[in-house]
Residue frames relative to the residue before (quaternion, step in Angstrom):
aa qw qx qy qz dx dy dz
X 1.0000 0.0000 0.0000 0.0000 0.00 0.00 0.00
X 0.6183 -0.5364 0.4073 0.4051 3.50 -1.22 0.35
X 0.2792 -0.7775 0.5440 0.1469 3.56 -0.96 0.81
X 0.0095 -0.7931 0.6089 -0.0108 3.57 -0.87 0.92
X 0.3419 -0.6884 0.5899 0.2474 3.55 -1.06 0.73
X 0.1483 -0.8327 0.5327 0.0294 3.56 -0.40 1.31
X 0.2425 -0.6990 0.6511 0.1689 3.50 -1.22 0.68
X 0.1165 -0.8288 0.5460 0.0371 3.53 -0.27 1.26
X 0.4301 -0.6906 0.5190 0.2622 3.52 -0.96 0.90
X 0.6571 -0.5376 0.3548 0.3917 3.55 -1.19 0.53
X 0.8096 0.2285 -0.1090 0.5295 3.56 0.95 -0.87
X 0.7788 0.2664 -0.1566 0.5458 3.62 1.15 0.07
X 0.3436 -0.7354 0.5500 0.1965 3.56 -0.99 0.97
X 0.4685 -0.6157 0.5381 0.3346 3.53 -1.16 0.48
X 0.1886 -0.8073 0.5534 0.0801 3.57 -0.71 1.08
X 0.4273 0.6095 -0.5737 0.3417 3.45 -1.35 0.43
X 0.4296 -0.8002 0.3431 0.2396 3.46 -0.13 1.40
X 0.5424 0.6912 -0.4022 0.2572 3.59 1.04 -0.47
X 0.4491 0.7455 -0.4367 0.2275 3.59 0.98 -0.70
X 0.7885 -0.1951 0.1716 0.5575 3.61 -0.30 -1.21
X 0.3334 0.7847 -0.4951 0.1674 3.61 1.18 -0.05
X 0.8433 0.1818 -0.1936 0.4673 3.48 -1.11 0.92
X 0.3008 0.7148 -0.5560 0.2990 3.59 1.12 0.49
X 0.7549 0.0942 -0.0824 0.6438 3.58 1.11 -0.66
X 0.2109 -0.8450 0.4738 0.1305 3.56 0.38 1.27
X 0.1615 -0.7877 0.5907 0.0680 3.51 -1.00 0.97
X 0.7539 0.3367 -0.1816 0.5342 3.55 1.23 -0.19
X 0.0697 0.8070 -0.5795 0.0899 3.56 0.50 1.12
X 0.8272 -0.0941 0.0575 0.5510 3.60 -0.78 -0.90
X 0.5152 -0.6345 0.4680 0.3360 3.59 -0.98 0.78
X 0.0152 0.8478 -0.5268 0.0591 3.58 -0.63 1.09
X 0.7028 0.4688 -0.2986 0.4440 3.60 0.88 -0.82
X 0.1676 -0.7840 0.5945 0.0620 3.54 -0.68 1.15
X 0.4354 0.6636 -0.4578 0.4007 3.55 0.30 1.28
X 0.5377 -0.6327 0.4498 0.3290 3.56 -1.25 0.36
X 0.7885 0.1830 -0.1061 0.5775 3.59 1.21 -0.25
X 0.0236 0.7695 -0.6380 0.0142 3.54 -1.18 0.68
X 0.1503 -0.8136 0.5598 0.0456 3.55 -0.74 1.09
X 0.8650 0.0781 -0.0659 0.4913 3.57 -1.09 0.80
X 0.8164 -0.1012 0.0005 0.5685 3.52 0.80 1.12
X 0.6644 0.5303 -0.3748 0.3700 3.53 -1.33 0.06
X 0.2328 -0.7506 0.6012 0.1451 3.51 -1.38 -0.05
X 0.3240 -0.7367 0.5721 0.1583 3.55 -1.31 0.41
X 0.2692 -0.7991 0.5251 0.1150 3.54 -0.57 1.20
X 0.0947 0.7951 -0.5949 0.0707 3.59 -0.93 0.92
X 0.7554 -0.3962 0.2372 0.4649 3.61 0.54 1.14
X 0.8545 0.0296 0.0258 0.5180 3.55 -0.63 -1.20
X 0.7682 0.2701 -0.1524 0.5601 3.57 1.21 -0.38
X 0.0010 0.7580 -0.6422 -0.1138 3.54 -1.28 0.24
X 0.3318 -0.7470 0.5465 0.1825 3.53 -1.09 0.73
X 0.1347 -0.7993 0.5837 0.0466 3.54 -0.80 1.07
X 0.4601 -0.6665 0.5182 0.2748 3.55 -1.15 0.71
X 0.0158 -0.8712 0.4899 0.0275 3.56 1.15 -0.78
X 0.1701 0.7949 -0.5549 0.1768 3.58 0.65 1.10
X 0.0246 0.8609 -0.5074 0.0288 3.58 0.75 1.11
X 0.7165 0.3948 -0.2637 0.5111 3.62 1.24 -0.28
X 0.2514 0.8217 -0.4825 0.1698 3.58 1.20 0.47
X 0.6847 0.4755 -0.2856 0.4727 3.59 1.16 -0.51
X 0.5256 0.6620 -0.3907 0.3644 3.58 1.29 -0.12
X 0.5917 -0.5490 0.4469 0.3856 3.57 -1.16 0.52
X 0.7755 0.3183 -0.2548 0.4821 3.56 -0.87 0.97
X 0.4975 0.6553 -0.4330 0.3682 3.58 1.26 -0.15
X 0.0905 -0.7956 0.5983 0.0311 3.58 -0.90 0.91
X 0.7268 -0.3784 0.2937 0.4922 3.58 -1.11 -0.60
X 0.0733 -0.7824 0.6180 0.0229 3.55 -1.26 0.52
X 0.0459 -0.8037 0.5927 -0.0263 3.58 -0.71 1.12
X 0.1691 -0.7660 0.6131 0.0933 3.55 -0.84 0.98
X 0.0566 -0.7720 0.6295 0.0680 3.55 -1.23 0.50
X 0.0625 -0.7830 0.6188 0.0101 3.55 -1.16 0.65
X 0.0785 -0.8141 0.5754 0.0056 3.54 -0.33 1.30
X 0.7444 -0.1736 0.0939 0.6379 3.53 1.23 -0.63
X 0.6839 -0.4708 0.3272 0.4511 3.62 -1.20 0.14
X 0.7285 0.3799 -0.2536 0.5105 3.57 1.19 -0.31
X 0.7419 0.2941 -0.1984 0.5690 3.58 1.26 0.34
X 0.4116 0.6751 -0.5092 0.3399 3.53 0.07 1.32
X 0.1606 0.8067 -0.5562 0.1189 3.55 -1.16 0.43
X 0.3529 -0.7256 0.5570 0.1967 3.57 -1.26 -0.36
X 0.1439 -0.7198 0.6672 0.1264 3.52 -1.31 0.52
X 0.0192 -0.8121 0.5813 -0.0473 3.54 -0.93 0.97
X 0.2670 -0.7654 0.5690 0.1385 3.57 -1.19 0.64
X 0.2931 0.7726 -0.5219 0.2117 3.64 1.11 0.37
X 0.2861 -0.7236 0.5953 0.2005 3.57 -1.22 0.54
X 0.5348 -0.6409 0.4611 0.3011 3.52 -1.20 0.70
X 0.0983 0.7799 -0.6050 0.1271 3.54 -0.59 1.23
X 0.6544 -0.5275 0.3791 0.3870 3.56 -1.29 0.24
X 0.5340 0.6282 -0.4013 0.3989 3.57 1.33 -0.16
X 0.4704 -0.7389 0.4005 0.2690 3.62 1.28 -0.10
X 0.8701 -0.1789 0.1021 0.4478 3.53 -1.21 -0.63
X 0.2934 -0.7780 0.5391 0.1344 3.57 -0.92 0.97
X 0.8028 -0.1573 0.1009 0.5662 3.56 1.15 -0.55
X 0.2533 -0.7445 0.5957 0.1636 3.53 -1.35 0.20
X 0.0597 -0.8005 0.5963 0.0098 3.61 0.31 1.21
X 0.1517 0.8041 -0.5442 0.1850 3.57 -0.70 1.11
X 0.4003 -0.6594 0.5782 0.2658 3.49 -1.37 0.39
X 0.2204 -0.8017 0.5531 0.0538 3.59 -0.86 1.11
X 0.0884 -0.7373 0.6672 0.0575 3.50 -1.09 0.87
X 0.7375 0.3278 -0.2544 0.5329 3.58 -0.43 1.20
X 0.6493 -0.5269 0.4008 0.3744 3.59 -1.17 -0.57
X 0.0704 0.7990 -0.5913 0.0837 3.57 -0.90 0.96
X 0.8694 -0.0804 0.0292 0.4867 3.54 -0.84 1.06
X 0.7865 -0.3568 0.1574 0.4789 3.55 0.85 0.99
X 0.7056 0.4023 -0.2598 0.5224 3.60 1.29 -0.13
X 0.1148 -0.8026 0.5850 0.0216 3.60 -0.94 0.96
X 0.3462 -0.6571 0.6131 0.2693 3.52 -1.14 0.59
X 0.5100 -0.6873 0.4446 0.2642 3.57 -1.20 0.54
X 0.8424 0.2755 -0.1619 0.4339 3.55 -1.26 0.46
X 0.5059 0.6197 -0.4563 0.3897 3.64 1.07 0.58
X 0.5492 -0.6115 0.4657 0.3281 3.53 -1.36 0.22
X 0.6076 0.5735 -0.3399 0.4317 3.57 1.29 -0.01
X 0.5152 -0.1427 -0.8450 -0.0129 1.49 -2.22 1.24
X 0.0246 -0.7913 0.6108 -0.0118 3.55 -1.21 0.65
X 0.5429 -0.6330 0.4404 0.3326 3.58 -0.93 0.89
X 0.5651 -0.5890 0.4566 0.3538 3.55 -1.12 0.71
X 0.6543 0.5379 -0.3124 0.4300 3.59 0.95 -0.88
X 0.7013 0.4456 -0.2677 0.4879 3.61 1.19 -0.40
X 0.5234 0.6578 -0.4126 0.3510 3.59 1.25 -0.14
X 0.2446 -0.7133 0.6340 0.1717 3.51 -1.17 0.69
X 0.7797 -0.1241 0.1417 0.5971 3.57 -0.65 -1.01
X 0.1376 -0.7423 0.6500 0.0864 3.52 -1.13 0.71
X 0.0127 0.8543 -0.5175 0.0473 3.54 0.37 1.29
X 0.1089 0.7884 -0.5987 0.0901 3.62 -0.80 0.93
X 0.1033 -0.7773 0.6188 0.0465 3.52 -1.23 0.63
X 0.0150 -0.7914 0.6064 -0.0755 3.57 -1.10 0.81
X 0.0194 0.7771 -0.6276 0.0436 3.53 -0.71 1.14
X 0.0766 0.8248 -0.5459 0.1258 3.57 -0.57 1.13
X 0.1547 -0.7425 0.6351 0.1463 3.55 -1.35 0.21
X 0.1156 -0.8088 0.5765 0.0107 3.55 -1.03 0.81
X 0.1907 -0.7985 0.5639 0.0900 3.58 -0.91 0.93
X 0.4974 0.6942 -0.4198 0.3072 3.63 1.19 -0.17
X 0.4848 -0.6696 0.4903 0.2763 3.56 -1.29 0.39
X 0.7891 0.1091 -0.0661 0.6009 3.61 1.21 -0.26
X 0.3829 0.6885 -0.5069 0.3499 3.55 -0.30 1.33
X 0.1045 -0.7186 0.6513 0.2201 3.50 -1.40 -0.21
X 0.3011 -0.6939 0.6283 0.1818 3.50 -1.22 0.73
X 0.1855 0.8298 -0.4841 0.2066 3.57 -0.38 1.20
X 0.4357 -0.6014 0.5970 0.3035 3.44 -1.40 0.38
X 0.1027 -0.7424 0.6585 0.0687 3.49 -1.30 0.63
X 0.0046 0.8283 -0.5565 0.0649 3.59 -0.23 1.26
X 0.1989 -0.8409 0.5028 0.0243 3.56 -0.68 1.19
X 0.0795 -0.7778 0.6234 0.0020 3.57 -1.09 0.87
X 0.0012 0.7976 -0.6020 0.0368 3.56 -1.14 0.69
X 0.5672 -0.5834 0.4468 0.3720 3.62 -1.13 0.50
X 0.7270 0.3780 -0.2222 0.5284 3.58 1.15 -0.57
X 0.5219 -0.6385 0.4751 0.3070 3.55 -1.11 0.75
X 0.7925 0.1460 -0.0555 0.5895 3.53 1.20 -0.56
X 0.1155 -0.8308 0.5418 0.0533 3.60 0.07 1.24
X 0.4141 -0.7434 0.4387 0.2887 3.56 1.39 0.01
X 0.8021 -0.2811 0.2259 0.4760 3.53 -1.10 -0.76
X 0.5267 0.5566 -0.4313 0.4762 3.54 0.94 1.08
X 0.5479 -0.5905 0.4684 0.3630 3.51 -1.25 0.39
X 0.5119 -0.6059 0.4977 0.3508 3.56 -1.11 0.58
X 0.6084 -0.6410 0.3524 0.3079 3.55 -1.16 0.66
X 0.8026 0.2333 -0.1159 0.5367 3.58 0.96 -0.82
X 0.1644 -0.8075 0.5660 0.0251 3.53 -1.04 0.92
X 0.0725 -0.7785 0.6231 0.0208 3.57 -0.69 1.10
X 0.0871 -0.7986 0.5948 0.0287 3.56 -0.74 1.07
X 0.0649 -0.7640 0.6413 0.0287 3.56 -1.01 0.86
X 0.2216 -0.8169 0.5275 0.0729 3.51 -0.42 1.31
X 0.2603 -0.7297 0.6036 0.1882 3.53 -1.23 0.51
X 0.7960 -0.0471 0.1441 0.5860 3.53 0.64 -1.23
X 0.0657 0.8037 -0.5890 0.0532 3.60 -1.17 0.56
X 0.1064 -0.7700 0.6260 0.0629 3.54 -1.30 0.47
X 0.8777 0.0036 0.0038 0.4792 3.55 -0.98 0.88
X 0.6393 0.4592 -0.3632 0.4985 3.57 0.86 1.02
X 0.3069 -0.7423 0.5790 0.1396 3.50 -1.34 0.38
X 0.4380 -0.6384 0.5413 0.3281 3.62 -1.11 0.47
X 0.5687 -0.5352 0.4843 0.3944 3.53 -1.30 0.30
X 0.0522 0.8009 -0.5908 0.0822 3.59 -0.84 0.95
X 0.5890 -0.5669 0.4390 0.3727 3.56 -1.25 0.28
X 0.8059 0.1237 -0.0274 0.5784 3.57 1.04 -0.81
X 0.1293 -0.7526 0.6404 0.0823 3.56 -1.29 0.54
X 0.4675 -0.6852 0.4778 0.2894 3.55 -1.08 0.74
X 0.7551 -0.4079 0.2627 0.4409 3.60 -1.30 0.00
X 0.6848 0.4521 -0.2859 0.4949 3.60 1.21 -0.46
X 0.5912 -0.6103 0.3562 0.3888 3.57 1.27 0.13
X 0.4938 0.6565 -0.4317 0.3725 3.61 1.24 0.17
X 0.5076 -0.6555 0.4642 0.3117 3.56 -1.00 0.85
X 0.3252 -0.7386 0.5683 0.1600 3.53 -1.06 0.92
X 0.4221 -0.7388 0.4569 0.2593 3.65 -0.60 1.03
X 0.4838 -0.5977 0.5449 0.3344 3.48 -1.25 0.47
X 0.7666 -0.0644 0.0640 0.6356 3.56 1.12 -0.81
X 0.2455 -0.7732 0.5746 0.1087 3.56 -1.15 0.80
X 0.8598 0.1523 -0.1194 0.4725 3.49 -1.34 0.58
X 0.2446 0.7666 -0.5366 0.2542 3.54 0.86 1.06
X 0.2535 -0.7813 0.5564 0.1253 3.57 -0.76 1.06
X 0.2111 0.7525 -0.5881 0.2079 3.53 -0.61 1.23
X 0.8591 0.1021 -0.0600 0.4980 3.59 -1.14 0.66
X 0.7029 -0.5046 0.2615 0.4277 3.57 1.00 0.79
X 0.7119 0.3704 -0.2522 0.5407 3.59 1.23 0.18
X 0.4137 -0.6762 0.5550 0.2521 3.56 -1.36 0.25
X 0.0973 -0.8380 0.5367 -0.0167 3.59 -0.71 1.08
X 0.2462 -0.6439 0.6816 0.2454 3.47 -1.46 0.27
X 0.2271 -0.8044 0.5438 0.0751 3.52 -0.77 1.10
X 0.0747 -0.7785 0.6230 0.0133 3.58 -1.01 0.94
X 0.0071 0.8011 -0.5984 0.0130 3.54 -1.08 0.70
X 0.1448 0.7220 -0.6763 0.0192 3.51 -1.26 0.64
X 0.8351 -0.0628 -0.0321 0.5456 3.51 -0.70 1.17
X 0.8148 -0.2501 0.1892 0.4875 3.60 -0.65 -1.05
X 0.5706 0.5571 -0.3834 0.4659 3.58 1.22 0.48
X 0.0344 -0.7980 0.6005 -0.0368 3.60 -0.64 1.15
X 0.0653 -0.8196 0.5684 -0.0280 3.57 -0.65 1.20
X 0.1144 -0.7789 0.6160 0.0276 3.55 -0.92 1.01
X 0.0560 -0.8080 0.5862 -0.0189 3.52 -0.55 1.26
X 0.4229 -0.6964 0.4976 0.2977 3.68 -0.72 0.92
X 0.5347 -0.6322 0.4554 0.3273 3.52 -1.08 0.67
X 0.7382 0.2264 -0.1674 0.6130 3.55 1.32 -0.32
X 0.4263 -0.7214 0.4731 0.2722 3.57 -0.59 1.05
X 0.0916 -0.8095 0.5799 0.0077 3.62 -1.05 0.62
X 0.4093 -0.6924 0.5320 0.2647 3.56 -1.22 0.46
X 0.8010 0.1603 -0.0862 0.5704 3.61 1.25 -0.21
X 0.0509 -0.7593 0.6451 0.0683 3.49 -1.35 0.44
X 0.0008 -0.7259 0.6854 0.0567 3.52 -1.31 0.37
X 0.2060 0.8128 -0.4977 0.2219 3.55 -0.09 1.31
X 0.3994 -0.6096 0.6121 0.3069 3.51 -1.44 0.20
X 0.3102 -0.7917 0.4998 0.1647 3.61 -0.50 1.19
X 0.5050 0.7100 -0.4136 0.2644 3.60 1.14 -0.49
X 0.6458 0.4990 -0.3598 0.4522 3.69 0.92 -0.64
X 0.6178 0.5229 -0.3516 0.4705 3.61 1.12 -0.55
X 0.6308 0.5155 -0.3234 0.4815 3.57 1.03 -0.79
X 0.6554 0.5200 -0.3096 0.4519 3.58 0.95 -0.91
X 0.6075 0.5544 -0.3513 0.4474 3.57 1.06 -0.72
X 0.6570 0.5080 -0.2993 0.4697 3.60 0.98 -0.86
X 0.6685 0.5006 -0.2931 0.4654 3.56 0.95 -0.91
X 0.6504 0.5346 -0.3172 0.4365 3.58 0.95 -0.87
X 0.7102 0.4169 -0.2668 0.5006 3.60 1.09 -0.48
X 0.5595 -0.6614 0.3686 0.3371 3.56 1.24 0.25
X 0.3902 0.7329 -0.4791 0.2847 3.58 1.25 0.30
X 0.7702 -0.0587 0.0265 0.6345 3.55 1.21 -0.58
X 0.5057 -0.6847 0.4612 0.2506 3.54 -1.30 0.41
X 0.6006 -0.5577 0.4515 0.3529 3.53 -1.29 0.56
X 0.6312 0.5619 -0.3241 0.4252 3.55 1.19 -0.51
X 0.5264 0.6186 -0.4239 0.4006 3.60 1.27 -0.15
X 0.4106 -0.6859 0.5480 0.2461 3.54 -1.35 0.40
X 0.3459 -0.6470 0.6255 0.2655 3.47 -1.17 0.66
X 0.1715 -0.8267 0.5302 0.0779 3.56 -0.58 1.14
X 0.8194 -0.0851 0.0449 0.5651 3.64 0.99 -0.54
X 0.2152 -0.6964 0.6672 0.1533 3.50 -1.41 0.45
X 0.0092 -0.8093 0.5864 -0.0321 3.54 -0.72 1.09
X 0.0565 -0.7863 0.6129 0.0529 3.58 -1.14 0.54
X 0.3356 0.7322 -0.5411 0.2416 3.58 -0.88 0.86
X 0.5844 -0.5840 0.4656 0.3172 3.55 -1.22 -0.62
X 0.2639 -0.6846 0.6538 0.1848 3.54 -1.03 0.82
X 0.1214 -0.8432 0.5232 0.0234 3.56 -0.33 1.25
X 0.1477 -0.7795 0.6043 0.0731 3.54 -0.82 1.05
X 0.7706 0.0739 -0.0477 0.6312 3.55 1.10 -0.83
X 0.6050 -0.6358 0.3559 0.3210 3.54 -1.02 0.87
X 0.1606 0.7620 -0.6151 0.1238 3.47 -1.38 0.32
X 0.5110 -0.5994 0.5073 0.3496 3.51 -1.31 -0.43
X 0.0249 -0.8104 0.5829 -0.0541 3.52 -0.72 1.10
X 0.0388 -0.8405 0.5358 -0.0700 3.54 -0.66 1.24
X 0.1849 -0.7498 0.6251 0.1133 3.54 -1.22 0.64
X 0.1452 -0.7881 0.5950 0.0615 3.59 -1.05 0.90
X 0.7971 -0.0231 -0.0941 0.5960 3.57 1.24 0.12
X 0.1351 0.7711 -0.6128 0.1081 3.55 -1.06 0.80
X 0.2599 0.7715 -0.5621 0.1457 3.55 -1.12 0.67
X 0.2317 -0.7337 0.6240 0.1366 3.49 -1.40 0.31
X 0.1335 0.7919 -0.5910 0.0764 3.61 -0.90 0.78
X 0.7426 0.4789 -0.3046 0.3555 3.49 -1.40 0.14
X 0.5123 0.6493 -0.4315 0.3602 3.57 1.21 -0.08
């Protein structure tokens, strides 16, 4: 995985999945056929699979984490992690497409950015944790099949967050991430945009518990600035939570269509 030297705040981890995630992959090919999986594993459900992705399980403060998947509109996680300066403990999420050697079935992904039409997705969630972000993690790569490797480019779209920061090029004296651009209107919402290397994060100016958007204008924004090429493949769309401190995280609707 891409390596970044992170400056972690005393009470908040820098979020944005690219850091060390998947150095020790816990969510390779979807294998566990069950409604619940604790402390690792994944749950297969046709076009989607849910991964526990406890990539920070060896960090100080990491506790237990259990994912459940009753249906695409009823899934979530309970976790007992404690908030420490080591930051994110995991990113439990539902995956549409291919990620780190595992693929859900019957999707249109991987697919070149140049061939994408509308990329409609919706996500309704609730979070009780004290340090987390609820976010999409969308991956792109020059290869249609990067295999058992992380894709090269990472687009994050946040919904809600507490006591955490996106990855950014610069931080102010208080440790807050400095946006690349502020109040950018795209996909019917207004965003603050952050970038460092191959990680692009879009945070709404008003936090929300749900979105229903076409992601393509956000992808086009990144391409227009030369951050990545139209020749790259979208390999997966993921939605879930980067968890720093434990809590209860639930989804009541999620889906991807139009690709």
